[in-house]
LODREN-230752 format. One record per atom (N, C-alpha, C): residue in three letters; x, y, z. Coordinates in steps of 0.02 Angstrom, whole numbers, padded with zeros to 5 digits, always signed. Layout:
residues N
ALAXYZ
...
//
This chain:
residues 128
MET+01157-01490-02133
MET+01119-01542-02100
MET+01048-01542-02129
SER+01025-01601-02144
SER+00959-01606-02175
SER+00904-01600-02121
THR+00845-01589-02145
THR+00787-01584-02100
THR+00776-01649-02063
GLN+00786-01704-02098
GLN+00777-01769-02068
GLN+00826-01780-02010
GLU+00890-01761-02021
GLU+00941-01768-01968
GLU+00925-01723-01909
LYS+00903-01662-01923
LYS+00885-01615-01869
LYS+00827-01644-01828
LEU+00778-01672-01861
LEU+00720-01702-01826
LEU+00743-01759-01781
LYS+00789-01802-01806
LYS+00814-01857-01767
LYS+00851-01831-01704
GLN+00889-01778-01712
GLN+00925-01748-01655
GLN+00876-01722-01603
ILE+00825-01688-01626
ILE+00775-01660-01580
ILE+00740-01716-01542
ILE+00720-01769-01578
ILE+00687-01826-01546
ILE+00733-01859-01495
ALA+00796-01867-01512
ALA+00845-01898-01466
ALA+00853-01855-01403
ARG+00857-01790-01411
ARG+00863-01745-01353
ARG+00802-01750-01308
ILE+00744-01750-01338
ILE+00682-01755-01299
ILE+00679-01821-01262
GLU+00697-01876-01296
GLU+00697-01941-01263
GLU+00746-01943-01204
LYS+00804-01913-01212
LYS+00854-01910-01158
LYS+00826-01870-01099
LEU+00795-01814-01114
LEU+00767-01773-01060
LEU+00710-01809-01025
GLU+00669-01847-01062
GLU+00616-01886-01032
GLU+00644-01938-00984
GLU+00700-01970-01003
GLU+00733-02019-00959
GLU+00757-01985-00895
GLU+00788-01926-00903
GLU+00813-01889-00845
GLU+00754-01868-00800
LYS+00700-01847-00831
LYS+00640-01827-00794
LYS+00613-01886-00754
SER+00613-01944-00784
SER+00589-02004-00750
SER+00634-02021-00690
ALA+00699-02014-00699
ALA+00746-02028-00645
ALA+00737-01978-00588
ILE+00727-01914-00604
ILE+00716-01863-00553
ILE+00650-01876-00516
SER+00598-01894-00553
SER+00534-01910-00521
SER+00542-01968-00472
SER+00581-02017-00491
SER+00593-02074-00447
SER+00631-02052-00385
ASP+00680-02008-00393
ASP+00718-01981-00336
ASP+00672-01943-00289
ILE+00628-01903-00316
ILE+00581-01864-00275
ILE+00536-01911-00236
LYS+00512-01963-00270
LYS+00469-02012-00237
LYS+00507-02045-00178
ASP+00571-02059-00188
ASP+00611-02088-00135
ASP+00619-02040-00076
VAL+00627-01976-00089
VAL+00634-01927-00036
VAL+00568-01921+00004
PHE+00512-01923-00031
PHE+00447-01922+00004
PHE+00439-01985+00048
ALA+00462-02042+00023
ALA+00458-02104+00063
ALA+00503-02098+00124
GLU+00561-02068+00116
GLU+00606-02057+00173
GLU+00574-02011+00224
ALA+00543-01957+00200
ALA+00509-01910+00244
ALA+00453-01945+00283
LYS+00416-01988+00248
LYS+00362-02026+00281
LYS+00391-02071+00335
GLY+00450-02101+00321
GLY+00483-02143+00370
GLY+00503-02105+00433
PHE+00517-02041+00426
PHE+00533-01999+00484
PHE+00471-01973+00519
GLY+00412-01991+00492
GLY+00350-01971+00525
GLY+00319-01907+00498
PHE+00346-01880+00443
PHE+00317-01820+00414
PHE+00255-01838+00373
ASP+00208-01792+00371
ASP+00145-01801+00334
ASP+00158-01780+00261
VAL+00161-01828+00217
VAL+00179-01816+00147
VAL+00131-01768+00112
PRO+00064-01775+00119
PRO+00021-01726+00087
PRO+00033-01655+00111
VAL+00049-01647+00175
VAL+00064-01580+00201
VAL+00130-01555+00171
LEU+00178-01599+00163
LEU+00241-01579+00130
LEU+00228-01554+00059
ARG+00185-01590+00023
ARG+00169-01570-00046
ARG+00135-01501-00048
ILE+00089-01491+00000
ILE+00055-01426+00004
ILE+00105-01371+00020
THR+00151-01386+00067
THR+00202-01337+00086
THR+00246-01319+00026
LEU+00266-01369-00012
LEU+00307-01356-00071
LEU+00269-01313-00122
GLN+00205-01328-00131
GLN+00164-01291-00179
GLN+00157-01218-00155
ARG+00146-01208-00090
ARG+00137-01141-00063
ARG+00201-01100-00068
ARG+00259-01133-00059
ARG+00323-01097-00063
ARG+00337-01070-00134
LYS+00307-01102-00184
LYS+00316-01080-00253
LYS+00274-01018-00270
MET+00222-01005-00229
MET+00176-00951-00243
MET+00203-00884-00218
ASP+00186-00831-00253
ASP+00206-00765-00228
ASP+00159-00746-00170
ALA+00182-00700-00129
ALA+00147-00683-00066
ALA+00075-00661-00078
ALA+00063-00620-00128
ALA-00005-00594-00140
ALA-00052-00651-00160
LYS-00029-00695-00203
LYS-00070-00751-00225
LYS-00084-00798-00166
LEU-00035-00809-00125
LEU-00042-00852-00066
LEU-00093-00822-00017
GLU-00088-00757-00006
GLU-00135-00723+00039
GLU-00206-00728+00012
GLU-00214-00718-00053
GLU-00280-00722-00085
GLU-00309-00792-00077
ARG-00268-00843-00089
ARG-00291-00912-00083
ARG-00311-00928-00011
ASP-00269-00906+00037
ASP-00285-00918+00108
ASP-00352-00886+00127
HIS-00363-00826+00101
HIS-00426-00791+00116
HIS-00485-00830+00086
LEU-00477-00856+00026
LEU-00531-00895-00005
LEU-00544-00959+00033
VAL-00491-00993+00055
VAL-00500-01054+00094
VAL-00538-01038+00158
GLU-00519-00984+00191
GLU-00553-00963+00253
GLU-00626-00948+00239
THR-00640-00915+00184
THR-00708-00898+00165
THR-00750-00961+00152
TYR-00722-01008+00114
TYR-00757-01070+00099
TYR-00770-01111+00163
GLU-00719-01116+00206
GLU-00727-01154+00268
GLU-00781-01122+00312
ALA-00782-01056+00314
ALA-00833-01021+00354
ALA-00902-01034+00325
ALA-00907-01033+00259
ALA-00972-01045+00227
ALA-00997-01116+00242
ILE-00952-01164+00240
ILE-00971-01233+00254
ILE-00994-01242+00326
SER-00960-01208+00372
SER-00977-01216+00443
SER-01034-01171+00464
GLY-01057-01128+00419
GLY-01114-01084+00434
GLY-01095-01019+00468
LYS-01031-01005+00473
LYS-01009-00942+00503
LYS-01021-00885+00453
GLN-01033-00826+00479
GLN-01042-00767+00437
GLN-00975-00732+00430
LEU-00954-00721+00368
LEU-00891-00686+00355
LEU-00904-00626+00311
ASP-00867-00573+00323
ASP-00870-00515+00280
ASP-00824-00528+00220
LEU-00854-00540+00161
LEU-00815-00557+00102
LEU-00771-00500+00077
PHE-00787-00439+00097
PHE-00749-00382+00073
PHE-00697-00358+00122
GLU-00693-00392+00179
GLU-00644-00375+00229
GLU-00575-00399+00206
GLU-00526-00355+00214
GLU-00457-00374+00197
GLU-00434-00427+00246
PRO-00399-00477+00221
PRO-00374-00528+00267
PRO-00326-00497+00317
LYS-00331-00521+00379
LYS-00287-00495+00432
LYS-00219-00526+00424
LYS-00168-00483+00430
LYS-00100-00508+00427
LYS-00075-00517+00498
GLU-00047-00575+00510
GLU-00019-00587+00575
GLU+00046-00548+00581
GLU+00053-00515+00638
GLU+00115-00479+00650
GLU+00166-00529+00678
THR+00223-00530+00647
THR+00275-00575+00669
THR+00343-00541+00662
ASN+00389-00564+00701
ASN+00456-00537+00695
ASN+00501-00588+00662
GLU+00472-00631+00620
GLU+00509-00681+00584
GLU+00498-00673+00509
THR+00547-00694+00471
THR+00541-00694+00398
THR+00567-00761+00372
ILE+00540-00782+00315
ILE+00559-00846+00286
ILE+00596-00833+00221
ASP+00657-00859+00215
ASP+00695-00854+00154
ASP+00663-00900+00103
GLN+00639-00873+00046
GLN+00602-00912-00004
GLN+00646-00965-00037
GLU+00712-00954-00041
GLU+00755-01004-00073
GLU+00773-01061-00027
THR+00791-01045+00035
THR+00815-01097+00081
THR+00762-01121+00128
GLY+00708-01081+00139
GLY+00656-01100+00187
GLY+00676-01085+00259
GLU+00734-01053+00267
GLU+00760-01038+00334
GLU+00719-00981+00365
VAL+00700-00991+00428
VAL+00662-00941+00465
VAL+00712-00901+00505
THR+00710-00835+00496
THR+00755-00792+00534
THR+00715-00739+00571
GLU+00739-00721+00629
GLU+00704-00671+00670
GLU+00728-00602+00649
ILE+00680-00557+00641
ILE+00696-00488+00623
ILE+00706-00450+00688
GLU+00763-00418+00693
GLU+00778-00380+00753
GLU+00739-00315+00751
ASP+00711-00297+00810
ASP+00674-00235+00815
ASP+00722-00176+00812
ALA+00706-00129+00769
ALA+00748-00069+00765
ALA+00734-00026+00827
GLU+00786+00003+00853
GLU+00776+00045+00911
GLU+00740+00108+00889
GLU+00687+00123+00926
GLU+00646+00180+00908
GLU+00678+00246+00931
ASP+00719+00244+00982
ASP+00748+00304+01010
ASP+00820+00313+00986
ASP+00829+00327+00922
ASP+00896+00338+00895
ASP+00921+00408+00909
GLU+00876+00455+00922
GLU+00896+00524+00934
GLU+00913+00534+01007
PRO+00963+00576+01020
PRO+00980+00589+01090
PRO+00923+00626+01125
GLU+00917+00614+01189
GLU+00865+00646+01228
GLU+00883+00720+01238
ILE+00833+00763+01233
ILE+00846+00834+01245
ILE+00813+00855+01311
ASP+00841+00906+01340
ASP+00814+00932+01403
ASP+00763+00986+01387
ASP+00700+00966+01380
ASP+00647+01012+01360
ASP+00600+01021+01419
GLU+00621+01063+01467
GLU+00583+01072+01528
GLU+00517+01108+01518
ASP+00516+01157+01472
ASP+00454+01196+01465
ASP+00409+01170+01408
GLY+00429+01116+01373
GLY+00387+01085+01323
GLY+00382+01122+01258
ASP+00430+01168+01243
ASP+00428+01206+01181
ASP+00464+01172+01123
GLY+00494+01112+01135
GLY+00528+01076+01083
GLY+00601+01094+01075
PHE+00625+01140+01119
PHE+00694+01161+01117
PHE+00729+01143+01182
GLU+00792+01124+01177
GLU+00830+01107+01237
GLU+00846+01171+01274
GLU+00841+01165+01340
GLU+00855+01223+01382
GLU+00931+01229+01390
ILE+00957+01290+01384
ILE+01028+01303+01392
ILE+01038+01348+01451
ASP+01085+01327+01493
ASP+01101+01369+01551
ASP+01148+01425+01528
ASP+01132+01487+01543
ASP+01174+01544+01523
ASP+01218+01567+01581
GLU+01250+01523+01615
GLU+01291+01542+01672
GLU+01359+01562+01652
//
């Protein structure tokens, strides 16, 4: 195959992919229009999609910066070196599906109770 033929093939492949990309972009636009029709806030959906693509550390860093900037604008005093507070939750979000699932609390008392009357850490045994 000549260089000229190879170049034509590459150009044709790129053009085909560009057409597919255009069709997908149009489909995405239609889905956003549908979401808007259901009353969803499209800019918030876009932000949500962008945030879901980010890894947790980067997302936490960005949230902390946004909080810092908003505090600076409103005149609040913030400790810039304070670690961002993590909200305690018993839910987790599946990054692929977006499904929220509740994490079951592990039972803390897995060990059987012992009869430790004198507080020495050993179970008392009756020698009868």
